[in-house]
LUMDOZA-873366 format. One record per residue (C-alpha): residue in one letter; x negated, z, y negated. Coordinates in steps of 0.001 Angstrom, whole numbers, plus 500000, padded with zeros to 6 digits. Each point is the difference from the previous one (the first is absolute). Layout:
% LUMDOZA-873366
<pt type="A" u="X" w="Z" v="Y"/>
...
This chain:
% LUMDOZA-873366
<pt type="M" u="636650" w="130017" v="553997"/>
<pt type="K" u="503606" w="500713" v="498906"/>
<pt type="A" u="500418" w="496368" v="498958"/>
<pt type="K" u="498832" w="498828" v="503441"/>
<pt type="I" u="502444" w="502381" v="501731"/>
<pt type="I" u="502853" w="498653" v="497865"/>
<pt type="Y" u="498898" w="496449" v="500817"/>
<pt type="C" u="499968" w="500723" v="503716"/>
<pt type="L" u="503507" w="501502" v="499823"/>
<pt type="L" u="501192" w="496892" v="498156"/>
<pt type="I" u="498519" w="497826" v="502731"/>
<pt type="V" u="501787" w="502020" v="502725"/>
<pt type="V" u="503318" w="499660" v="498170"/>
<pt type="F" u="499349" w="496281" v="499560"/>
<pt type="I" u="499255" w="499575" v="503721"/>
<pt type="I" u="503229" w="501764" v="501023"/>
<pt type="Y" u="502039" w="497975" v="497530"/>
<pt type="M" u="498467" w="496709" v="501086"/>
<pt type="K" u="500611" w="500781" v="503652"/>
<pt type="Q" u="503645" w="500887" v="499453"/>
<pt type="Q" u="500840" w="497215" v="497578"/>
<pt type="F" u="497819" w="497011" v="500787"/>
<pt type="L" u="497705" w="499981" v="502995"/>
<pt type="N" u="502677" w="499689" v="502692"/>
<pt type="G" u="500488" w="496363" v="498974"/>
<pt type="F" u="496283" w="499164" v="500148"/>
<pt type="T" u="498186" w="498368" v="502889"/>
<pt type="M" u="497478" w="502086" v="501945"/>
<pt type="D" u="497043" w="498354" v="498232"/>
<pt type="Q" u="501627" w="500621" v="496641"/>
<pt type="Q" u="500673" w="503646" v="500860"/>
<pt type="L" u="496390" w="500434" v="501081"/>
<pt type="T" u="498850" w="498364" v="496774"/>
<pt type="M" u="502190" w="502345" v="497974"/>
<pt type="G" u="498598" w="502927" v="501957"/>
<pt type="L" u="496467" w="498804" v="499250"/>
<pt type="L" u="500917" w="499655" v="496318"/>
<pt type="L" u="501207" w="503603" v="499897"/>
<pt type="V" u="496837" w="501159" v="501776"/>
<pt type="A" u="497992" w="498096" v="497398"/>
<pt type="V" u="501886" w="501668" v="497135"/>
<pt type="Y" u="499313" w="503413" v="501560"/>
<pt type="L" u="496299" w="499197" v="500378"/>
<pt type="W" u="499774" w="498762" v="496415"/>
<pt type="V" u="501810" w="503049" v="498577"/>
<pt type="A" u="498951" w="502976" v="502120"/>
<pt type="V" u="496487" w="498667" v="500777"/>
<pt type="P" u="499635" w="501944" v="503289"/>
<pt type="I" u="496968" w="497869" v="500819"/>
<pt type="P" u="497612" w="498024" v="497761"/>
<pt type="S" u="501491" w="496835" v="498487"/>
<pt type="G" u="497491" w="497735" v="501745"/>
<pt type="A" u="500921" w="501420" v="503409"/>
<pt type="S" u="503743" w="499806" v="499245"/>
<pt type="S" u="499601" w="496320" v="499097"/>
<pt type="I" u="498309" w="499316" v="503345"/>
<pt type="L" u="502774" w="501974" v="501731"/>
<pt type="L" u="502667" w="497731" v="498505"/>
<pt type="L" u="498191" w="496903" v="501242"/>
<pt type="A" u="499606" w="501571" v="503457"/>
<pt type="C" u="503725" w="500829" v="500140"/>
<pt type="M" u="500896" w="496377" v="499316"/>
<pt type="L" u="498040" w="499042" v="503111"/>
<pt type="L" u="501123" w="503008" v="502050"/>
<pt type="F" u="503717" w="499356" v="499406"/>
<pt type="G" u="499657" w="496261" v="500565"/>
<pt type="L" u="501141" w="499150" v="496466"/>
<pt type="V" u="497315" w="497321" v="499673"/>
<pt type="D" u="498788" w="497415" v="502502"/>
<pt type="S" u="496296" w="500313" v="499262"/>
<pt type="V" u="497366" w="502064" v="498252"/>
<pt type="E" u="499624" w="497220" v="497434"/>
<pt type="E" u="503679" w="500328" v="499124"/>
<pt type="A" u="499655" w="503768" v="499537"/>
<pt type="F" u="497111" w="499441" v="497602"/>
<pt type="S" u="501727" w="497192" v="498100"/>
<pt type="G" u="500368" w="502226" v="496948"/>
<pt type="F" u="496248" w="499994" v="499530"/>
<pt type="L" u="500108" w="496257" v="499349"/>
<pt type="S" u="501907" w="500516" v="496736"/>
<pt type="P" u="498014" w="498869" v="496943"/>
<pt type="A" u="501407" w="503007" v="498099"/>
<pt type="L" u="497726" w="502340" v="501960"/>
<pt type="Y" u="496912" w="498120" v="498936"/>
<pt type="F" u="501299" w="499482" v="496470"/>
<pt type="I" u="500249" w="503790" v="499649"/>
<pt type="L" u="496487" w="500350" v="501430"/>
<pt type="M" u="498561" w="497435" v="497581"/>
<pt type="L" u="501757" w="501473" v="496941"/>
<pt type="S" u="498847" w="503499" v="500954"/>
<pt type="L" u="496386" w="498833" v="500140"/>
<pt type="I" u="500380" w="498149" v="496700"/>
<pt type="S" u="501548" w="503102" v="498421"/>
<pt type="Y" u="496988" w="501967" v="501243"/>
<pt type="S" u="497724" w="497402" v="498403"/>
<pt type="L" u="501751" w="500320" v="496642"/>
<pt type="V" u="499557" w="503767" v="500045"/>
<pt type="F" u="496406" w="499635" v="501185"/>
<pt type="V" u="499015" w="497941" v="496943"/>
<pt type="G" u="501740" w="502434" v="497644"/>
<pt type="I" u="503319" w="498481" v="498981"/>
<pt type="D" u="501556" w="503460" v="500405"/>
<pt type="K" u="497583" w="501364" v="497367"/>
<pt type="M" u="500836" w="497102" v="497688"/>
<pt type="I" u="503717" w="500775" v="500372"/>
<pt type="A" u="499338" w="503705" v="499441"/>
<pt type="R" u="498102" w="499247" v="496778"/>
<pt type="F" u="502927" w="497911" v="498785"/>
<pt type="L" u="502378" w="502902" v="500559"/>
<pt type="V" u="497611" w="502384" v="498250"/>
<pt type="K" u="500042" w="497737" v="496925"/>
<pt type="V" u="503799" w="499929" v="500091"/>
<pt type="S" u="500142" w="503781" v="500381"/>
<pt type="K" u="498030" w="500540" v="496763"/>
<pt type="K" u="503101" w="498995" v="498066"/>
<pt type="G" u="501805" w="503019" v="501403"/>
<pt type="P" u="501979" w="500906" v="503123"/>
<pt type="I" u="503134" w="498196" v="498835"/>
<pt type="T" u="498099" w="496696" v="500042"/>
<pt type="L" u="498822" w="500592" v="503557"/>
<pt type="V" u="503468" w="501099" v="501131"/>
<pt type="M" u="501418" w="496712" v="498718"/>
<pt type="T" u="497127" w="497830" v="501218"/>
<pt type="L" u="499316" w="501395" v="503478"/>
<pt type="P" u="503262" w="498804" v="501694"/>
<pt type="I" u="499492" w="496446" v="498731"/>
<pt type="F" u="496365" w="500121" v="501017"/>
<pt type="I" u="500870" w="501196" v="503515"/>
<pt type="L" u="502610" w="497264" v="500457"/>
<pt type="L" u="497329" w="497353" v="499283"/>
<pt type="L" u="496996" w="501655" v="501650"/>
<pt type="P" u="500724" w="498685" v="503557"/>
<pt type="I" u="498886" w="496580" v="498754"/>
<pt type="L" u="496452" w="501307" v="499453"/>
<pt type="L" u="499844" w="502766" v="502616"/>
<pt type="P" u="502128" w="499294" v="503106"/>
<pt type="S" u="499747" w="503400" v="501710"/>
<pt type="A" u="502563" w="502595" v="498840"/>
<pt type="I" u="497884" w="502787" v="501497"/>
<pt type="A" u="496915" w="498763" v="498140"/>
<pt type="R" u="501997" w="499926" v="496758"/>
<pt type="F" u="501175" w="503577" v="500535"/>
<pt type="K" u="496568" w="501352" v="500913"/>
<pt type="M" u="498519" w="498277" v="496965"/>
<pt type="L" u="502563" w="501344" v="497506"/>
<pt type="S" u="500749" w="503476" v="501400"/>
<pt type="P" u="496780" w="501711" v="498801"/>
<pt type="L" u="500299" w="498172" v="496668"/>
<pt type="I" u="503509" w="501402" v="499444"/>
<pt type="T" u="498760" w="503507" v="500819"/>
<pt type="K" u="497157" w="499651" v="497479"/>
<pt type="L" u="502305" w="498642" v="497304"/>
<pt type="N" u="502433" w="502859" v="500548"/>
<pt type="H" u="497111" w="502434" v="499510"/>
<pt type="Y" u="498499" w="498268" v="496954"/>
<pt type="Y" u="503395" w="499805" v="498290"/>
<pt type="G" u="500176" w="503774" v="500363"/>
<pt type="F" u="503026" w="500011" v="502297"/>
<pt type="Q" u="500538" w="502585" v="502715"/>
<pt type="S" u="499981" w="499110" v="503677"/>
<pt type="R" u="503262" w="498397" v="501142"/>
<pt type="S" u="500824" w="499034" v="496442"/>
<pt type="L" u="502682" w="497475" v="499147"/>
<pt type="F" u="497254" w="497474" v="499254"/>
<pt type="E" u="498273" w="500548" v="503351"/>
<pt type="K" u="503269" w="499896" v="501957"/>
<pt type="F" u="501130" w="496757" v="498396"/>
<pt type="C" u="496637" w="498301" v="500418"/>
<pt type="M" u="499756" w="501188" v="503610"/>
<pt type="Y" u="503446" w="498524" v="500664"/>
<pt type="V" u="498823" w="496686" v="498512"/>
<pt type="I" u="496850" w="499773" v="502152"/>
<pt type="G" u="501871" w="501332" v="503054"/>
<pt type="M" u="503556" w="498698" v="500483"/>
<pt type="L" u="499983" w="497264" v="497351"/>
<pt type="N" u="496603" w="498817" v="501169"/>
<pt type="Q" u="501359" w="499521" v="503522"/>
<pt type="K" u="503031" w="498080" v="498736"/>
<pt type="A" u="497751" w="497836" v="497832"/>
<pt type="T" u="498243" w="498817" v="503170"/>
<pt type="M" u="502976" w="497698" v="500634"/>
<pt type="I" u="499545" w="498072" v="496735"/>
<pt type="I" u="497724" w="497452" v="501682"/>
<pt type="F" u="499679" w="499312" v="503713"/>
<pt type="T" u="496251" w="500586" v="499802"/>
<pt type="G" u="500541" w="503457" v="498468"/>
<pt type="G" u="499587" w="501889" v="503279"/>
<pt type="G" u="500703" w="500063" v="503714"/>
<pt type="F" u="503798" w="500269" v="499735"/>
<pt type="P" u="500663" w="496934" v="497797"/>
<pt type="I" u="497436" w="497978" v="501964"/>
<pt type="L" u="501868" w="500881" v="503178"/>
<pt type="A" u="503376" w="499186" v="498449"/>
<pt type="S" u="498848" w="496614" v="498716"/>
<pt type="Q" u="498672" w="499103" v="503448"/>
<pt type="L" u="503310" w="500975" v="501645"/>
<pt type="L" u="501793" w="497669" v="497587"/>
<pt type="R" u="497839" w="497180" v="501333"/>
<pt type="D" u="500080" w="501023" v="503668"/>
<pt type="Y" u="503817" w="500057" v="500033"/>
<pt type="H" u="500211" w="496783" v="497939"/>
<pt type="V" u="501955" w="501725" v="497229"/>
<pt type="A" u="497851" w="498917" v="497066"/>
<pt type="D" u="496467" w="498822" v="499289"/>
<pt type="V" u="499323" w="501728" v="496699"/>
<pt type="G" u="496794" w="499653" v="498051"/>
<pt type="W" u="498266" w="502587" v="497820"/>
<pt type="L" u="501921" w="499076" v="496853"/>
<pt type="D" u="503310" w="499509" v="501862"/>
<pt type="W" u="499757" w="503528" v="501385"/>
<pt type="L" u="499304" w="501418" v="496533"/>
<pt type="L" u="503049" w="498230" v="498564"/>
<pt type="H" u="502200" w="501225" v="502858"/>
<pt type="I" u="498966" w="503652" v="500131"/>
<pt type="G" u="498624" w="500594" v="496504"/>
<pt type="P" u="503093" w="499898" v="497718"/>
<pt type="P" u="502345" w="502215" v="502089"/>
<pt type="L" u="497206" w="502393" v="500915"/>
<pt type="W" u="498779" w="500298" v="496407"/>
<pt type="A" u="503573" w="500623" v="498799"/>
<pt type="G" u="500482" w="502697" v="502632"/>
<pt type="C" u="496645" w="501623" v="499265"/>
<pt type="L" u="500784" w="500091" v="496268"/>
<pt type="L" u="503215" w="501931" v="500685"/>
<pt type="I" u="498164" w="502359" v="502352"/>
<pt type="V" u="497168" w="500660" v="497542"/>
<pt type="I" u="502474" w="500891" v="497234"/>
<pt type="F" u="501904" w="502299" v="502366"/>
<pt type="V" u="496839" w="501730" v="501263"/>
<pt type="W" u="498702" w="500630" v="496491"/>
<pt type="Q" u="503334" w="501430" v="498801"/>
<pt type="Y" u="500459" w="502040" v="503180"/>
<pt type="L" u="496528" w="501524" v="499792"/>
<pt type="K" u="500464" w="500776" v="496300"/>
<pt type="K" u="503276" w="501761" v="500764"/>
<pt type="T" u="498533" w="502021" v="502884"/>
<pt type="N" u="496896" w="500909" v="497977"/>
<pt type="P" u="501523" w="500911" v="496593"/>
<pt type="E" u="497154" w="502335" v="498977"/>
<pt type="D" u="497272" w="497446" v="500634"/>
<pt type="D" u="498061" w="499206" v="496835"/>
<pt type="W" u="499059" w="496594" v="501311"/>
<pt type="F" u="499246" w="498164" v="496762"/>
<pt type="K" u="496863" w="501035" v="498120"/>
<pt type="E" u="499241" w="497272" v="497510"/>
<pt type="D" u="496856" w="501608" v="498652"/>
<pt type="K" u="498342" w="500355" v="503408"/>
<pt type="L" u="497136" w="497537" v="500419"/>
<pt type="V" u="498688" w="498898" v="503373"/>
<pt type="N" u="496249" w="499839" v="500454"/>
<pt type="F" u="498813" w="499097" v="503468"/>
<pt type="P" u="496342" w="500581" v="500779"/>
<pt type="E" u="500087" w="496787" v="502019"/>
<pt type="E" u="500538" w="498019" v="496804"/>
<pt type="E" u="496400" w="500561" v="498990"/>
<pt type="N" u="498709" w="498122" v="503039"/>
<pt type="K" u="500886" w="496390" v="499429"/>
<pt type="E" u="499644" w="498173" v="503273"/>
<pt type="Q" u="498599" w="496506" v="500053"/>
<pt type="Y" u="501968" w="497584" v="502144"/>
<pt type="T" u="497751" w="498370" v="502591"/>
<pt type="P" u="500065" w="496351" v="501105"/>
<pt type="V" u="501593" w="501179" v="503259"/>
<pt type="F" u="502836" w="501569" v="497994"/>
<pt type="W" u="500754" w="496715" v="498233"/>
<pt type="L" u="499685" w="498092" v="503275"/>
<pt type="V" u="502604" w="502215" v="501671"/>
<pt type="I" u="502394" w="500009" v="497033"/>
<pt type="S" u="499779" w="496245" v="499380"/>
<pt type="T" u="500465" w="499054" v="503660"/>
<pt type="F" u="502877" w="502466" v="500348"/>
<pt type="L" u="501800" w="498464" v="497009"/>
<pt type="L" u="499231" w="496528" v="501383"/>
<pt type="M" u="501640" w="501041" v="503279"/>
<pt type="I" u="503163" w="501059" v="498160"/>
<pt type="L" u="500002" w="496738" v="498039"/>
<pt type="T" u="499668" w="498089" v="503274"/>
<pt type="W" u="503010" w="501826" v="501416"/>
<pt type="I" u="502025" w="499101" v="496914"/>
<pt type="I" u="499236" w="496296" v="499756"/>
<pt type="A" u="498986" w="498891" v="503507"/>
<pt type="D" u="502352" w="498524" v="502582"/>
<pt type="Q" u="500257" w="502544" v="502833"/>
<pt type="D" u="500340" w="497231" v="502573"/>
<pt type="K" u="496574" w="498685" v="499011"/>
<pt type="V" u="498312" w="503277" v="499011"/>
<pt type="P" u="501229" w="502873" v="502212"/>
<pt type="L" u="500379" w="503318" v="498200"/>
<pt type="L" u="497505" w="501629" v="502332"/>
<pt type="L" u="497224" w="497484" v="499301"/>
<pt type="P" u="498896" w="501121" v="496481"/>
<pt type="P" u="499577" w="503706" v="500950"/>
<pt type="M" u="498129" w="498991" v="503144"/>
<pt type="I" u="497534" w="498028" v="497881"/>
<pt type="L" u="499597" w="502917" v="497597"/>
<pt type="I" u="499230" w="502451" v="502819"/>
<pt type="V" u="497231" w="497723" v="501240"/>
<pt type="L" u="498695" w="499516" v="496450"/>
<pt type="Y" u="499873" w="503763" v="499386"/>
<pt type="S" u="497854" w="500430" v="503109"/>
<pt type="F" u="497271" w="497563" v="498865"/>
<pt type="P" u="496455" w="501248" v="499350"/>
<pt type="G" u="499754" w="501081" v="496393"/>
<pt type="V" u="503614" w="501172" v="500014"/>
<pt type="K" u="500272" w="502042" v="503216"/>
<pt type="I" u="503288" w="501744" v="499153"/>
<pt type="I" u="501684" w="499270" v="503323"/>
<pt type="T" u="497797" w="501314" v="502803"/>
<pt type="N" u="500578" w="500837" v="503647"/>
<pt type="K" u="500339" w="503648" v="498995"/>
<pt type="V" u="502777" w="499153" v="497529"/>
<pt type="I" u="501890" w="498042" v="502657"/>
<pt type="R" u="499536" w="502786" v="502568"/>
<pt type="N" u="501454" w="502485" v="497493"/>
<pt type="Y" u="503208" w="497979" v="499628"/>
<pt type="D" u="503231" w="501751" v="501056"/>
<pt type="W" u="500208" w="498453" v="503473"/>
<pt type="E" u="502609" w="502574" v="501071"/>
<pt type="N" u="502381" w="498495" v="497454"/>
<pt type="F" u="499023" w="496527" v="501245"/>
<pt type="L" u="501084" w="500987" v="503524"/>
<pt type="L" u="503180" w="501588" v="498658"/>
<pt type="L" u="501027" w="496897" v="498080"/>
<pt type="G" u="499070" w="497670" v="502860"/>
<pt type="S" u="502074" w="501936" v="502547"/>
<pt type="S" u="502859" w="500219" v="497476"/>
<pt type="F" u="499889" w="496216" v="499597"/>
<pt type="S" u="500147" w="499585" v="503764"/>
<pt type="L" u="503017" w="502295" v="500185"/>
<pt type="G" u="501777" w="498148" v="497211"/>
<pt type="M" u="499322" w="496643" v="501687"/>
<pt type="L" u="501278" w="501408" v="503293"/>
<pt type="M" u="503252" w="501102" v="498326"/>
<pt type="A" u="500501" w="496503" v="498619"/>
<pt type="R" u="498995" w="498264" v="503236"/>
<pt type="N" u="502249" w="501848" v="502479"/>
<pt type="G" u="503041" w="500174" v="497723"/>
<pt type="T" u="499852" w="503694" v="499110"/>
<pt type="A" u="499960" w="499215" v="496288"/>
<pt type="D" u="502981" w="497658" v="500377"/>
<pt type="A" u="501895" w="502616" v="502024"/>
<pt type="L" u="499368" w="502649" v="497355"/>
<pt type="A" u="501076" w="497592" v="497274"/>
<pt type="K" u="503267" w="499270" v="501840"/>
<pt type="E" u="500686" w="503711" v="500343"/>
<pt type="L" u="499312" w="500398" v="496304"/>
<pt type="I" u="502420" w="497172" v="499234"/>
<pt type="S" u="502715" w="501844" v="501929"/>
<pt type="L" u="499899" w="502595" v="497221"/>
<pt type="V" u="500869" w="497328" v="497428"/>
<pt type="S" u="503064" w="497786" v="500138"/>
<pt type="P" u="499177" w="496265" v="499759"/>
<pt type="D" u="502667" w="499829" v="497308"/>
<pt type="Q" u="498125" w="502406" v="497759"/>
<pt type="S" u="498508" w="498684" v="496791"/>
<pt type="F" u="496392" w="498940" v="499628"/>
<pt type="V" u="499294" w="503095" v="497903"/>
<pt type="I" u="501321" w="502350" v="502721"/>
<pt type="K" u="497819" w="498280" v="502593"/>
<pt type="I" u="496937" w="500331" v="497768"/>
<pt type="V" u="500646" w="503661" v="499235"/>
<pt type="T" u="500599" w="500791" v="503686"/>
<pt type="I" u="496688" w="498556" v="501169"/>
<pt type="A" u="498232" w="501706" v="497065"/>
<pt type="L" u="501341" w="503410" v="501036"/>
<pt type="F" u="499113" w="499278" v="503634"/>
<pt type="V" u="496421" w="499119" v="499084"/>
<pt type="F" u="499724" w="503039" v="497721"/>
<pt type="L" u="501100" w="502404" v="502753"/>
<pt type="I" u="497781" w="498421" v="502654"/>
<pt type="R" u="497050" w="500050" v="497597"/>
<pt type="L" u="500317" w="503796" v="499795"/>
<pt type="L" u="499028" w="500208" v="503686"/>
<pt type="F" u="496608" w="498421" v="499349"/>
<pt type="V" u="496932" w="501541" v="498419"/>
<pt type="V" u="498120" w="496707" v="499675"/>
<pt type="P" u="501868" w="497313" v="497969"/>
<pt type="S" u="498178" w="497208" v="501852"/>
<pt type="S" u="501352" w="501211" v="503352"/>
<pt type="A" u="503510" w="500204" v="498560"/>
<pt type="M" u="499638" w="496458" v="498679"/>
<pt type="I" u="498919" w="498570" v="503345"/>
<pt type="V" u="502933" w="501608" v="501834"/>
<pt type="I" u="502728" w="499379" v="497422"/>
<pt type="F" u="499043" w="496457" v="498980"/>
<pt type="P" u="501148" w="498120" v="503152"/>
<pt type="I" u="503292" w="501938" v="500036"/>
<pt type="V" u="500771" w="498997" v="496428"/>
<pt type="V" u="499061" w="496354" v="500620"/>
<pt type="S" u="502416" w="499898" v="502941"/>
<pt type="Y" u="502672" w="501686" v="497873"/>
<pt type="A" u="499555" w="497371" v="497287"/>
<pt type="E" u="500346" w="497134" v="502503"/>
<pt type="I" u="503135" w="501410" v="501628"/>
<pt type="M" u="501684" w="500895" v="496702"/>
<pt type="H" u="498959" w="496675" v="498406"/>
<pt type="I" u="498131" w="501715" v="497171"/>
<pt type="Q" u="496878" w="498480" v="498489"/>
<pt type="A" u="497195" w="501790" v="501842"/>
<pt type="E" u="497693" w="499916" v="496986"/>
<pt type="K" u="502392" w="502215" v="498031"/>
<pt type="L" u="500161" w="502662" v="502711"/>
<pt type="T" u="496317" w="499968" v="500887"/>
<pt type="F" u="498816" w="500485" v="496414"/>
<pt type="M" u="502587" w="502730" v="499621"/>
<pt type="I" u="498714" w="501930" v="503019"/>
<pt type="I" u="496405" w="499528" v="498828"/>
<pt type="M" u="500870" w="501816" v="496788"/>
<pt type="I" u="502031" w="502695" v="501768"/>
<pt type="I" u="497392" w="500769" v="502648"/>
<pt type="G" u="497180" w="499989" v="497471"/>
<pt type="G" u="502011" w="502073" v="497526"/>
<pt type="V" u="501102" w="502933" v="502199"/>
<pt type="M" u="497805" w="503012" v="499189"/>
<pt type="I" u="502260" w="503023" v="500314"/>
<pt type="L" u="497625" w="502039" v="502145"/>
<pt type="P" u="496270" w="500235" v="499231"/>
<pt type="I" u="499167" w="498474" v="503394"/>
<pt type="H" u="501920" w="496812" v="499180"/>
<pt type="S" u="496859" w="498471" v="498449"/>
<pt type="P" u="496291" w="500900" v="499839"/>
<pt type="T" u="499682" w="500233" v="496217"/>
<pt type="T" u="503203" w="502048" v="499721"/>
<pt type="F" u="498560" w="502402" v="502563"/>
<pt type="F" u="496660" w="500202" v="498166"/>
<pt type="A" u="501770" w="500691" v="496676"/>
<pt type="Y" u="502158" w="502710" v="501559"/>
<pt type="E" u="496988" w="501612" v="501682"/>
<pt type="T" u="498405" w="500582" v="496578"/>
<pt type="G" u="502588" w="502740" v="499452"/>
<pt type="V" u="501011" w="498575" v="496630"/>
<pt type="F" u="503607" w="499444" v="501124"/>
<pt type="T" u="502444" w="502555" v="501356"/>
<pt type="K" u="502071" w="499104" v="503060"/>
<pt type="K" u="503102" w="499759" v="497835"/>
<pt type="E" u="498311" w="497568" v="497618"/>
<pt type="Q" u="498721" w="497895" v="502883"/>
<pt type="Y" u="503425" w="499727" v="501664"/>
<pt type="I" u="501973" w="499369" v="496796"/>
<pt type="I" u="497585" w="497385" v="498663"/>
<pt type="G" u="499535" w="498441" v="503449"/>
<pt type="T" u="503745" w="499776" v="500669"/>
<pt type="F" u="500850" w="498605" v="496573"/>
<pt type="S" u="497213" w="497418" v="500064"/>
<pt type="S" u="500882" w="498884" v="503543"/>
<pt type="F" u="503665" w="499434" v="499134"/>
<pt type="V" u="499133" w="498187" v="496769"/>
<pt type="I" u="497775" w="497532" v="501848"/>
<pt type="M" u="502714" w="499481" v="502633"/>
<pt type="F" u="502585" w="499401" v="497269"/>
<pt type="M" u="497744" w="497510" v="498189"/>
<pt type="S" u="499301" w="498171" v="503273"/>
<pt type="I" u="503753" w="499677" v="500643"/>
<pt type="L" u="500550" w="498584" v="496502"/>
<pt type="A" u="497106" w="497584" v="500476"/>
<pt type="A" u="501402" w="498832" v="503365"/>
<pt type="I" u="503386" w="499343" v="498420"/>
<pt type="Y" u="499009" w="498493" v="496661"/>
<pt type="Y" u="496290" w="499119" v="499903"/>
<pt type="W" u="498532" w="498731" v="503275"/>
């Protein structure tokens, strides 16, 4: 509740500042669009009404204020393939869990843990950074690993909130959310970002291209963060006897060896075939959305029956409405010039004679501060993306550099628990103190921003 109050105060300050500094030079439609944007931010942060209803309210306001010429134009955001890509990947992620891939992963970690806690401490971060390839949903990864970490902490003989438990909970919380960006099929946020790259004709990146763009700088940043977190937690927990070499782990579950069914191998093999198709196929001939569509149909066949009407009804349709209305708002900002107007105002803060590095750093700080206003990274991405594209065009900067930079910044900001679902879930376990959450969250957010700036200057 306190975090929401602080957010609302920040929004009020932002509204006053925008009105005094910028909005007087905007057209009436652009001012109304900015007003609608601020209303949307308030609805997303304070949640005075359910998210599904707030999404419908935003669409209604577009029509009520005459910002769109037709109902079809208001609902244009729902035509984005990213919405349906997220839907398909969510259903496929459900299918992977349904056949037991989470148990297979858990058994692997149990085997690693038998060699002692130090082995798991060193292995878990690497494992988490690669896990999005096999299990796209960050929430599913957290819910799968959280009870396992609690059991391991107990079987190692550690106390509650031990150094081991805190570090592992950080890995499956904050680091897990950052790892989502490694591949564009790793969750809703990277899927959305990859689609925006195509919609705004910035870049048409494939599965492997995305990995090569985001992977190296993100891995380097995460390595620095992991080292810092481990050393920080060791320093703040000096009495913690975290390493017990003679403690053996013996899970009762190990005695029950599960036999993998034909359905399991069907799901795993077709999932890996889908990834291979994304890597080698020409996207112009084989759209990215086609392979997951085929898999969803396959998983609903008689004899498989993983995807049923009940499963589809249980999908998070509130989030679907939220993303669709956010897309419509972002398209509206680009269409009526609001994004361009904001970009020009942003440029007024930077002299055209400034160096390329100064321009990059300025937009990075701008994106970082605006990101703090948003609870949902996807909403922040939809709003910020068109502004940054316009900024790149006006300042004659390669748009690809800036857009990949803001993808990393937006996906990397996790100062408050509410900045990402898995961070919130990890904090709600009570393993972290508020001080630990804020220090680790702030440090990790700035490291990712710094690495994204370096990548924009020297790598992309």
